[in-house]
Backbone as a ProteinNet text record, in pm:
[ID]
protein_1_A
[PRIMARY]
XXXXXXXXXXXXXXXXXXXXXXXXXXXXXXXXXXXXXXXXXXXXXXXXXXXXXXXXXXXXXXXXXXXXXXXXXXXXXXXXXXXXXXXXXXXXXXXXXXXXXXXXXXXXXXXXXXXXXXXXXXXXXXXXXXXXXXXXXXXXXXXXXXXXXXXXXXXXXXXXXXXXXXXXXX
[TERTIARY]
7379.7	7321.5	7258.5	7127	7054.3	7030.5	7040.2	7001.7	6866.5	6787	6646.9	6614	6547.2	6501.1	6404.7	6313.5	6217.2	6272.9	6353.6	6411	6493.8	6583.6	6665.7	6588.8	6483	6377.3	6341.8	6296.9	6232.7	6371.6	6500.9	6595.9	6606.8	6616.8	6626.7	6526	6395.9	6283.3	6303.5	6346.2	6381.2	6477.5	6582.6	6696.1	6630.9	6537.7	6482	6386.9	6307.2	6223.5	6260.9	6400.8	6478.8	6534.1	6503.4	6540.8	6671.6	6739	6878.5	6894.4	6964	6969.7	7129.5	7204.6	7366.2	7385.9	7469.2	7535.5	7677	7747.5	7867.6	7873.3	7981.4	7965.2	8079.9	8128.1	8213.8	8136.9	8132.2	8057	8053.8	7955	7948.7	7820.2	7834.6	7730.9	7574.8	7565.7	7434.9	7387.8	7485	7441.3	7434.9	7446.9	7461.9	7326.9	7198.8	7086.6	7054.1	7095.1	7090.4	7161.8	7279.4	7388.6	7305.8	7255.7	7190.5	7076.4	7005.5	6891.2	6928.9	7038.9	7100.4	7162.3	7214.4	7283	7175	7032.7	6947.5	6834.2	6853.2	6776.5	6818.9	6770.6	6807.3	6817	6747.9	6736.3	6843.2	6918.8	7018.4	7143.7	7254	7408.2	7474.1	7545.6	7615.7	7750.2	7855.6	7968.9	8034	8112.5	8159.4	8288.3	8332	8479	8562.9	8701.4	8776.2	8803.7	8804.9	8833.7	8713.6	8665.4	8545.6	8583.3	8705.5	8766.2	8750.8	8745.3	8714.8	8565.6	8479.9	8340.4	8310.3	8405.8	8400.4	8414.1	8524.5	8561.9	8438.1	8404.8	8297.8	8159.6	8128.9	8002.9	8037.8	8157.4	8163.4	8164.2	8213.1	8210.1	8052	7977.5	7851.6	7767.1	7810.4	7732.3	7772.2	7891	7932.5	7870.5	7828.6	7780.2	7633.2	7585.3	7431.2	7346.4	7418	7360.6	7345.3	7225.1	7197.5	7256.1	7345.3	7422.8	7420.9	7433.7	7436.1	7549.1	7601.3	7720.7	7671.2	7700.2	7667.2	7820.2	7813.1	7942.5	7918.4	8010.7	8008	8073.3	8051.8	8121.2	8281.6	8327.9	8470.2	8511.8	8444.5	8473.3	8481.4	8391.9	8392	8521.8	8579.6	8719.6	8815.9	8817.5	8912.3	8880.8	8748.2	8732.8	8737.6	8800.4	8793.1	8847.9	9003.3	9076.1	8953.6	8917.5	8829.7	8719.6	8659.7	8535.6	8577.6	8713.1	8745.8	8823.2	8905.1	8975.6	8904.4	8794.4	8719.4	8594.5	8515.3	8363.1	8344.1	8396.6	8366.9	8443.5	8561.7	8649.1	8569.9	8521.5	8441.3	8302.3	8239.4	8106.6	8026.6	8063.3	7998.3	7897.8	7770.7	7684.2	7714.9	7707.3	7737	7620.2	7529	7455.1	7500	7544.7	7597.1	7488	7475.8	7409.8	7507.6	7509.3	7632.6	7577.5	7631.8	7583.9	7666.5	7581.8	7636.8	7676.6	7783.7	7834.7	7902.9	7893.3	7956.7	7865	7752.4	7697.6	7611.5	7515	7441.1	7429.9	7453.7	7418.7	7509.8	7627.7	7704.7	7786.5	7773.2	7838.2	7972.8	8018.4	8147.8	8257.4	8368.3	8453	8522.5	8512.9	8617.4	8528.7	8417.6	8336.9	8295	8336.8	8265.8	8378.7	8510.8	8567.7	8530.5	8491	8436.7	8323.8	8221.1	8092.9	8123.5	8213.5	8213.9	8255	8316.2	8370.1	8299	8219.6	8144.1	8078.3	7993.1	7917.1	8003.9	8125.8	8211.1	8287	8338.1	8400.4	8315	8210.8	8086.7	8091.5	8070.5	8081	8170.9	8302.9	8429.9	8452.7	8396.5	8392	8298.9	8203.7	8085	7976	7969.7	7871.7	7742.5	7621.8	7502.6	7472.8	7411.5	7341.5	7250.2	7190	7068.8	7086.2	7010.5	7017.9	6885.2	6885.3	6762.5	6726.8	6617.4	6592.6	6479.4	6388.1	6238.1	6206.4	6182.3	6160.8	6031.5	5959.7	5827.6	5866.6	5995.7	6033	6164.3	6245	6364.9	6360.8	6241	6227.1	6232.2	6168.6	6147.3	6290.2	6355.1	6473	6567.3	6562.8	6654.8	6637.9	6520.6	6452.9	6487	6483	6530.4	6682.1	6752.4	6896.5	6951.8	6888.3	6915.3	6915.1	6775.9	6765	6849.9	6864.1	6961.9	7090.8	7149.5	7288.6	7287.6	7170.4	7175.3	7174	7091.3	7072.8	7195.5	7256.5	7373.7	7478	7498.2	7606.9	7731.3	7675.1	7793	7743.1	7850.3	7817.6	7708.4	7638.5	7512.1	7524.1	7501.7	7496.1	7368	7334.4	7224.8	7275.6	7272.6	7345.9	7235.3	7277.7	7161.8	7200.8	7114.6	7140.8	7108.7	7144.9	7117.1	6963.1	6893.6	6755.8	6691.6	6740	6686.4	6732.8	6871.1	6924.6	6917.7	6907.9	6911.5	6764	6761	6599.8	6610.6	6478	6469.7	6439.3
11843.4	11856.1	11707.1	11687	11575.4	11598.8	11467.5	11505.1	11456.5	11526	11482.2	11363.5	11292.2	11141.5	11161.7	11247.7	11262.7	11341	11433.3	11518.2	11434.2	11328	11264.8	11157.7	11116.3	11029.6	11105.8	11214.9	11305	11314	11346	11340.6	11212.3	11087.5	10966	10924.7	10950.6	10961.2	11002.8	11132.9	11222.2	11183	11100.3	11022.1	10912.9	10830.1	10713.6	10765.8	10873.5	10925.2	10969.1	11014.7	11050.1	10929.6	10830.6	10703.2	10653.7	10719.7	10674.4	10545.9	10442.6	10331.4	10304.4	10408.4	10369.3	10509.2	10506.6	10622.7	10602.6	10705.4	10700.6	10820.4	10781.2	10882.9	10836.9	10932.6	10939.5	10968.4	10877.3	10892.7	11018.7	11086.6	11241.9	11245	11313.7	11309.6	11359.4	11451.7	11494.8	11381.7	11315.4	11210.8	11075.8	11034.6	10939.2	10826.1	10896.7	10836.5	10809.6	10882.4	10860	10729.8	10740.8	10610.5	10474.4	10501.2	10375.3	10333.3	10426.4	10384.4	10312.7	10363.7	10300.1	10155.6	10150.9	10023.3	9910.5	9965.7	9842	9843.3	9914.1	9918.2	9816.9	9692.2	9621.6	9660.4	9787.9	9824.7	9940	9950.4	10067.6	10007.6	10037.8	10018.2	10124.1	10099.4	10225.7	10185.5	10268.5	10248.9	10364.2	10311.4	10415	10423.1	10554.3	10596	10658	10669.2	10700.6	10867.4	10904.7	11045.8	11063.6	11195.7	11235.9	11213.6	11273.1	11244.8	11108.7	10994.9	10866	10868.1	10947.5	10943.1	10991.6	11071.5	11145.6	11024.6	10962.4	10840.2	10743.8	10720	10604.9	10652	10770.5	10835.2	10829.7	10872.8	10878.1	10736	10628.4	10482.2	10457.8	10492.2	10462.7	10517.9	10638.9	10717	10632.3	10604	10522.1	10393.5	10316.7	10205.4	10225.6	10317.2	10361.3	10354.9	10333.2	10314.8	10462.7	10511	10621.5	10626.6	10756.2	10738.1	10889.4	10892.8	11018.6	11032.9	11131.2	11143.7	11234	11184	11236.5	11264.8	11407.8	11456	11573.5	11607.5	11729.2	11840.2	11971.9	12081.9	12069.9	12040.8	12022.4	11908.6	11804.1	11695.4	11751.2	11851	11892	11970.5	12030.1	12108.7	11998.2	11879	11786	11713.1	11727.6	11663.4	11763.7	11876.6	11975.6	11928.8	11856.5	11821.1	11713.5	11618.7	11517	11594.8	11680.1	11767.4	11826.3	11876.3	11990	11883.7	11803.4	11717.1	11610.1	11562	11432.8	11494.8	11519.2	11551.6	11661.6	11782.1	11896.8	11873.4	11824	11824.7	11716.7	11605.4	11504.4	11519.6	11614.4	11644.8	11534.8	11489.4	11380.8	11445.4	11419.6	11453.3	11405	11482.7	11435.2	11538.6	11456.3	11554.6	11497.6	11594	11604.4	11665.7	11578	11633.6	11648.9	11791.4	11832.9	11868.6	11821.1	11870.7	12004.4	12098.3	12248.7	12304.5	12254.9	12289	12432.2	12473.5	12606	12752.2	12742.7	12855.1	12904.2	12990.1	13080.9	12969.7	12988.4	12922.6	12817.5	12809.1	12698.3	12723.9	12619.4	12637	12596	12523.3	12449.3	12541.4	12615.3	12666.5	12595.3	12480.4	12419.5	12396.4	12430	12422.8	12557.4	12672.3	12784.5	12839	12818	12855.2	12804.2	12674.8	12585.4	12649.8	12667.6	12725.2	12864.1	12945	13090.6	13093.6	12972.9	12970.9	12878.4	12820.1	12692.1	12752.6	12847.3	12918.8	12966.3	13036.6	13109.5	12986.4	12891.4	12786.5	12730	12676.2	12653.5	12758.1	12858	12971.3	12981.7	12981	12960.3	12854	12725.4	12616.9	12608.2	12712.1	12704.4	12600.8	12580	12451.8	12510.3	12503.5	12539.4	12486.3	12566.3	12502.4	12568.8	12502.5	12565.1	12511.7	12592.1	12540.7	12461.5	12354.1	12295.1	12311.1	12372.5	12404	12353.2	12304	12262.7	12117.3	12038.1	11900.4	11868.9	11953.7	11929.5	11962.1	12027.3	12074.2	11991.6	11918	11875	11755	11697.4	11591.7	11631.6	11750.6	11812.3	11848.9	11915.8	12000	11880.1	11766.3	11653.9	11610.8	11579.8	11544.4	11635.4	11765.2	11875.9	11887.1	11873	11859.9	11736.8	11633.6	11517.5	11555.1	11573.1	11608.5	11712.5	11825.6	11928	11884	11787.6	11730.7	11654.5	11567.3	11491.9	11567.9	11683.5	11762.2	11836.2	11893.2	11988.9	11896.7	11780.6	11688.5	11745	11791.9	11865.9	11861.1	11888	11862.9	11978.1	11933.1	12019.5	11983.3	12078.7	12052.7	12116.3	12031.3	12077.7	12086.1	12197.7	12218.9	12185.3	12080.8	12044.1	12102.2	12218.8	12311.1	12278.3	12335.1	12321.2	12294.6	12404.4	12407.1	12263.5	12197.8	12067.1	11965.7	11953.9	11839	11800.5	11935.6	11916.5	11922.3	11816.1	11822.7	11964.6	12007.5	12116.1	12108.4
10798.8	10666.1	10626.9	10592.3	10549	10403.2	10318.9	10181.9	10185.1	10095.2	10093.9	10009.8	10097.9	10027.6	9905.7	9940.6	9825.1	9707.5	9741.9	9609.6	9551.3	9597.5	9549.7	9450.2	9503.5	9419.1	9291	9301.1	9199	9108.1	9138	9055.7	8969.1	9043	9000	8908.5	8937.9	8848.6	8710.8	8722.5	8608.9	8508.8	8575.2	8492.1	8415.4	8493.3	8420.5	8325.9	8361.3	8241	8135.4	8139.8	8009.7	7941	7983	7914.9	7935.4	8048.5	8059	8162.3	8102.7	8173.7	8218.9	8219.6	8259	8319.7	8423.6	8481.3	8519.5	8536.9	8580.3	8704.3	8808	8928.7	9019.4	9072.2	9185.2	9327.5	9424	9514.3	9587.7	9629.4	9682.4	9761.2	9887.6	9981.7	9930.1	9844.5	9771.1	9686.3	9618.5	9528.4	9588.4	9718.9	9771.8	9760.1	9777	9764.4	9630.2	9511.3	9382.6	9348.7	9404.2	9382	9438.9	9545.9	9613.1	9523.7	9479.3	9386.1	9264.2	9206.6	9082.4	9092.5	9232.3	9285.2	9282.2	9331.6	9352.1	9258	9132.8	9029.2	8904.8	8902.5	8798.6	8657.6	8622.5	8496.1	8478.4	8580.4	8553.6	8596.3	8495.4	8519.7	8586.5	8701.6	8760.3	8757.4	8701.2	8679.7	8788.4	8888.6	8986.2	8952.3	8949.5	8898.7	9013.5	8981	9076.3	9061.5	8936.5	8896.6	8813.6	8815.7	8707.5	8577.8	8546.8	8402.6	8346.3	8417.6	8371.3	8329.2	8403.2	8359.6	8222.6	8178.5	8025.1	7944.4	7956	7871.8	7859.8	7998.3	7985.8	7912.1	7930.6	7871.3	7726.8	7666.6	7521.1	7483.3	7551.1	7490.3	7505.8	7592.7	7606.7	7479.7	7446.6	7329.7	7201.7	7186	7076.8	7043	7172.7	7174.7	7157.8	7161.8	7163.9	7281.6	7397.3	7530.9	7598.1	7625	7693.3	7816.7	7840.3	7969.4	8027.5	8136.3	8222.1	8319.4	8346.8	8441.3	8560	8688.6	8821.3	8868.3	8911.2	8977.8	9085.6	9146.6	9221.7	9139.5	9164	9100.5	9104.1	9220.5	9214.5	9127.3	9111.8	9023.7	8874.4	8836.4	8711.3	8674.1	8769.6	8753.9	8687.8	8768.8	8728.4	8604.3	8539	8425.3	8322.6	8307.6	8207	8077.3	8083.5	8004.3	7900.1	7976.9	7878.3	7835.6	7878.3	7837.5	7699.1	7719.7	7617.6	7480.9	7535	7438	7372.2	7465.6	7392.6	7359	7449.7	7445.5	7327.6	7346.5	7274.5	7155.4	7118.5	7016.6	6925.5	6964.4	6892	6883.9	6960.3	6923.7	7011	7130.9	7205.4	7306.3	7305.3	7381.7	7539.9	7624.2	7772.3	7845.6	7922.5	8002.5	8147.8	8213.5	8337.8	8438.1	8548.5	8679.6	8779.2	8813	8893.3	9035.9	9140.7	9274.5	9293.2	9302	9305.9	9435.8	9495.9	9623.8	9613.9	9740	9767.4	9721.2	9673.9	9654.6	9777.2	9776	9849.5	9965.2	10109.5	10210.8	10256.5	10163.5	10200.6	10346.6	10435	10543.9	10582.8	10437.9	10470.1	10380.2	10441.1	10365.5	10268.6	10269.4	10153.5	10038.6	10028.3	9932.2	9844	9914.3	9887.3	9744.8	9741.5	9627.2	9487.1	9501.4	9398.6	9338.1	9437	9428.8	9342.5	9380.7	9345.6	9172	9157.2	9020.2	8922.5	8976.8	8878.2	8765.6	8771.1	8650.9	8575.9	8623.9	8532.2	8442.6	8522.9	8425.7	8324	8371.4	8254	8136.9	8182.1	8064.3	7985.1	8039	7973.8	7881.6	7919.6	7834.3	7723.2	7736.4	7655.5	7665.5	7770.2	7847.4	7884.5	7821.7	7883.5	7992	8076.8	8212	8276	8353.6	8434.7	8568.9	8667.2	8816.7	8835.9	8895.8	8946.8	9091.6	9132	9259.3	9302.9	9219.5	9251.8	9223.5	9309.7	9284.7	9203.2	9190.7	9111.8	8950.9	8939.4	8802.5	8739.2	8847.7	8812.7	8713.1	8696.1	8618.3	8471.6	8458.7	8322.7	8267.2	8376.3	8349.3	8308.9	8372.6	8329	8197.2	8169.6	8022	7920.4	7960.9	7842.1	7857.2	7957.6	7943.3	7850	7883.2	7807.4	7659.3	7628.5	7477.5	7415.5	7498.6	7442.9	7417.1	7502.1	7494.9	7358.1	7339.5	7202.2	7092.1	7098.7	6959.5	6950	7054.8	7036.1	7001.7	7033.5	7035.7	7112	7240.3	7317.8	7465.7	7556.3	7707.4	7742.9	7842.6	7897.7	8055.6	8140.9	8270.9	8342.3	8429.5	8520.9	8656.4	8728.3	8868.3	8963.3	9035.6	9172.7	9275.5	9301.6	9414.1	9542.9	9641.5	9789.1	9829.4	9741.1	9798	9736.8	9634.6	9577.6	9668.1	9690.8	9740.6	9890.9	9980.9	10126.8	10169.6	10283.4	10354	10429.8	10425.7	10517.7	10668.1
[MASK]
++++++++++++++++++++++++++++++++++++++++++++++++++++++++++++++++++++++++++++++++++++++++++++++++++++++++++++++++++++++++++++++++++++++++++++++++++++++++++++++++++++++++++

């Protein structure tokens, strides 16, 4: 599996076009090129975390400081961040825009990802977190801007699922 350089650039350009200048993330294969871009961009601050729940606290702090911030994580990391989402972000109406590597859905060759892929959308629905899937590199920038705007106006977490069609090179 090779991550698409061009599509990763489209995602990163979408993040920047949304006005975001701060990211928190835990390294993950599909997000690797995005993290490299962030590390090499003097206009972007990248906070690498050990657990995705830490990213929720960092994003909350950035929101209260007035710094546009976005979270990058894998869907399995989302599962570990549920406590922070519910007891911090949702309870206190903190807008979070999450770009989530949607591992384990149709076409997944690795069995360790499939259980997570099967339950991801159900967990987002159970938490009341609006989400969309990003599949098209020509549309992902607009989807990121819309997700960012929606999270800010709803004062709530929002998720954009980065699919295999988008993140893997063909």
